[in-house]
N, C-alpha and C positions, 0 to 999 in steps of 0.2 A: 504495499501498500503506500508507501512514502523509505525514502532512502535510512530512517532509524531501523527500522524494524531487518530490513536489509542486511547492514551491520550488525544486525541479532546474530540475524541466522549463521552470518559471516561468522563469528567469534560462540558460535553452539551456545546460545541461549534462550533458545525457542526450546520454554519445558511442554512434557506430557500429560496431564494431571490426570487423562482417561476418568475424568466426571463424569457419569452416568446414572440420574435422580429422576427419577417412575412416580407415577399417583395421576389417578382418575382418566388414568388413558393418555396424559401428557408426560413427554421425557424430555428435561434438559440433560447435554451433553457440552462436555468445553474437552476439547481435543488438544489445541495449542493455548500458550500464555506466553511471555514476553516481560519481566521485568529488569528493570539497573536505576544507579540513582533518578535519572528523569523521570520516568511513566510506568504505568502498569498496561498493557495492551490484552484484551481477549478475546479469543474467537467462540462466543459463547451458540449454541445452540436450539430449537426449540418447535422437537416434534409433535405432534399431535397423534389421535388414535390409528390414524389413516397412514401415518410416516410419514409421512411430507410436512417439510419444513415449516413451520406457517411463524410469520417473521412482524405480523401484527400484536399478536393478542399478551406476548412480555413487554409489562410498561415498568421502569426505574421509577418511584417516587417516592413518598415517605412510607407508607409499606409496602415497600419493594426495593429493597437495596441489595449493592456488592460492594463490603468492607474492603479495605485495606488496612491492615494495624501492624505495626513494626514489633521489632522481639519482643520490646515489653507488653506488648497486649494494645500500644494506643493505636487509635482507628486516627488514620495520617491522609487519607482519602476516599474517595467512592466511586466508583466507577458510571459510568456516561454513557450511553451509545449513540454513535455520531451521523451514522448512516455510513454509507455511500454504497452497500454490499445491499443487495435483496435475500443470501440463501444463510446470511447468520447473523446473529447481532454483531459488531465490533465495537468492543467498550473498553473505551482508556481514558487513563485515571493519570493529568497531568501534574508535576510538585514544582510547587514556584521556590521550594528553597531542594537542594539535594538532601535523597535520603542518608542517615546518620544509620542503617541496622544491614546486619550478614544476612537475616532470617524476616520473609515477609508470609499475611497470612492474608487468604484472602476468602471473605466470610461471606457466603449467600445465605438472602435472607428470604426469601422466595415465600407466598403462602398464599396468592391470588393472580392467575391469569385473568385478562380480559379487562377493557376500557372504553368507558363513557362514550370518549373524543370520536370511539372509530366504531360505536355502537355494535360490540362483543359484549355479552353479558359476562359479567363476572364468575369467575370458578374457584374455589377455595379446596386448600388444597395445603399439600407437605413437599417445596422442593428447596428446603433447604441443604449449604453443601457448604465445606471449607478442603482447603490448601494452604497447602503451606509450599515456600520457592525460597531458592537459600540463595541471597545476591551477592559469596566473598566473587565468586569470579567476575558476576560481572564491577563489585567496585574496584578491581584489579584491575581495569579496563580502565579510569578514572582520572584521567590527570592536573593539573593545576600548574597554570601560570599566572602571575603576579606582572600588572600595566601600568605601565609610568605617563605620564601625562596629564595633563591640568591645564584648563585654560577659565577666563570670567571675560563676559560677554557685558556689550558695551551697557546695559540694561543693570547690570551687578546679578549675573549670576552665574560664579563657578562652579564649576564641572569638573569632578580628577575620576579620573580613571584605577578599576583595583582591581580585579581577576579574573580569567579564562577559566573555565571549569568546566576540560573536553570528558562527555561519558560517551558511550558508548548508543544509545541516542539519541542524544542531543545535545547543544551546547551554550553554559550559562554564563553571560555576561553580566557582567560587572560595575555598576559607578554610584558615584554619589554626586548631590547637589546640594547649592549652601546656599539661601539670595540672600543679597549684603541687607542694610539696616536701611536704607533708600526704598528698595523692592517689600521688602516686608513692609514696607508701611501702606504700603501699595494693595496689600493682602491681607489685612488684617483680619481677624480674632481665627477661625480656619478655613481662609481663605486659602489661604497658601499651601495648602495642603493636598489642594484639585489643580495635579503637574501635570502634564505630559512633553516625554520628550521626541523630536525628529533626529532621526538620523538613518544613515542607513553603508551598505559596508561593499567595498572596489574594489576586483580583484587585477594584478598591476598593469592590467589596459586601461584601464577605468570601467569597466564594465560592470554592473549590479552583482552584486552576490545575493544581498537582503535591503530590502527597506523598514519603517517604521513611522506608520505614519504620514507614507508619503501623500500626498494629491495628485499626482500622477500618474498618468494614465499606458500604456502598466506598468506594472509594478510587480515588486517577488516582495510575499510579505510571508515568509513559514515559522514568526512567531506561535513555539504551540505553550508558551506562558511567560508572566507578567508578573511583577511584582513592584510595590509602589509605598515602602514603611517609611512616615516620619523618623527623625534624631530622637533626641533628648535632647537636642537646644535648637527653637524657631528657627527654620528656612532651613532645617536638615533635612533631608531625603536620601533613602537608600533605593538604589533599582537595582533590580534583573531581571533577564531576558531572558530565557533560553529556547534558541533557535533549532531546525530539525538539521541545523552541519553547518560548519565555518570550516573553511580549508584547513588542514593540517601539513604543517612542513613546507608552505608556500606561503611568502610572501602578500598582504591582501591589508585593504585602511580602512580603520569607520573615520566619517565623517559625517560632523555636530551639521543641523542641516536647518536645526530650528527651538524653541518652545513655545504651550502656552500655560498657561496659571490664570487662576480666576481674580480678576481686582474691581476694587470700587468701580463702580459708572456713575453716570447723571443722561448719559443724552438720551435725549425728549423730542418731540415732536406735539407739537398741538393742530388740532384737528378736526370737521362738522364731522361728524360720521356718515351721516343724510347727503352727503356732498362728494364725496371718494370716488361715488362710482360716475358721475356729470365729468369731477374735480380729482383725477388721483395725487396725493403727496407724497412726495419724497423720503426718506430718511437717510437720509447720509451721514455719513462720522465712520473715523478713524478704519475706509476703508474699507466701511462698509456700506452695499448701495442695493434698499430696496424701496420697492415700490408699492403704496397703500390705495388697495384698486379697491374697496369698497366694503360694504359694513351688515349686516342682517346680526337677528335676534332666533335663534333656534330654537328647536321646542323637543322632546321628546317622542318616540329614541332616539333621536340622532345627537345624542350629546352625551356626557359622561359618566349622566348622571339622570335622575326622577325631575330637575328642574330645567326652565331655561339659558338657554345661554349667551350671551353677545357673540361678535365672533368678525374678527378683522380677516381681510384675506388681502393677500402679501406675495408679490413677488420679488424676485429679484438674485443679488448673491452677498455673500461676506466673506470678507478678506480674516475674519479672526473666526473663532471656533465658534459654534452653536448651544453645542452639546453644553450642555450647564451653567448657560448663562439666564439669568432672572430677568425676568422682563416683567410690567405692571401695565394697566389701565390707572388712569384719577381724572375722575370726575368734577366738575367745578366745587363741589362741595369740598372736596378734599379726598370723598371715599375710595379706596385703593381695592387691586379688583387682580389677583393674584392670575399671570395669564398659563396654559397649558400648549403646546405645542398641537398640531392637527398637519399632517400630511407628508411628502417624503423631499427627501434631499441628499445628492448625491455630489461627487467632488469633481473638478474639470481642472487638469493643468498638466503639464507639459515639462518640468524642471521640475529640482530639488526644492526650491523655496517659492516658488512661484505657486498658481493656483488657488481655484475659491472655489466653497462652497457655493450651490447653485438649485436653490430654491424651487421645487419640481412646481409647473405649471400643467395640466390636465386636460383634453376633451372627454365629453360626453352628454350625450345626446344634443349635440349642437355649439354647446355649453363651456365655458376657459371651466376652469375649475383652478382655484388659486390654493395658494398654505394657508393654514387659518393659526393664527391666535384664539384659543377662546377661555371665557369670562365666565363662569358659576355668580349666581343670583345678577346676571345685571341682562335683564327683563324685556325694559325698555330703550328702544335709539335714544344715544342722551345727546343733547346739542351740542356739547363739545366735548373733547378727549383729549387725554394725556396718552403717548404709550412714550416709555420710559423703561431706559436698561438698565436697570441701578445693578447687575452684576453681569462684568464681560468678561469672557472664557480669550485674551487678549494672547497672542500671536506675533512672537520673537521671531522674523528671520536676519537678522543686522549679526550673521555670528562667521565668522569665519575663523574653522579650525582643522584638524585632520592628523590623524596618525596613524601610521606604519603599524602594524603585528603580525610577527612571527612567534607561534606556537612552540615555546619547549617542551619536549618530551619529557616532562619532569612529575616524576608518580607522587601524589600526596601522602 
């Protein structure tokens, strides 16, 4: 299915637990499993009374689960079905921190087959199972390389590379960031903890290996897991990304493309909702270009709840990130309405630092449909409204830093 599984096979890490559990005419079977400090993958089959594979009947949820436990009996993850195949359940769990254990136990708790969403009646039974997997051979193939290099962006984000951990099924890349006092003041309270990084790796010919949060199309994203953990000081973040693959014994380069972070904003436009359809109003701040096209009041069931909602219809494009930004309406009496988005958007770009988030317009029944901001409790069209962006997920691309990387073959 991917290069990590191929490497696991080459190193002899594919195990055959020979699990076969039968109840109420249904049989759960597991013939193959792979584990290393990066992830665990299991191929599980479910056969019905007719002996044929039944792909839709098993659902992993609160009632059914397959847990991974370390050698102390602690649950370190739970398997999830990621699809891709029609003849078996492709179950996987990725670890944001490499496992530190010589043995794991895979423990299945399956007591129900069926799915309300798929109109398959529930069948109660006992398909529980458990088997252990030896991690010593996989651990022996784990190597660690310390990284050096640091850089401070013009707007106050120091970045320090830390370590590469090369495992059979993946490569973990670690670094730290720490906001300056000035940058921290723009993201008070808990805002500074909402950050994102943009970077890519390229080979000696300048060709892309992998990229993170790129807007350009096409791009190569092979991130298996990621984590961003606040440190013991305000502004300090510990980052880790696990990729399916990075070259060994070959020079390649880490390139920083930018970052984004929640900051206080106050960008605002005032408008007359009833006149938008004839006279659209622009919202243009910090490289973001929206056009407010219409305002309506929507009724259930076309709402997020049981009450009417005011709806602002708009189109355009954003240079800053859209996710986690905070928008409100404010009327003439000073009443505020939190907004939720409804619609679709995508990215469009050709380079590592350019590109926009494009707000979709759709067409149906000869009518143009725009993205919407919905406000619960706004049941009439007011004479005047303000659209205010309180929190912006500001994008910074004014960075210039790259670091050549050559992994050393040092055992942990």
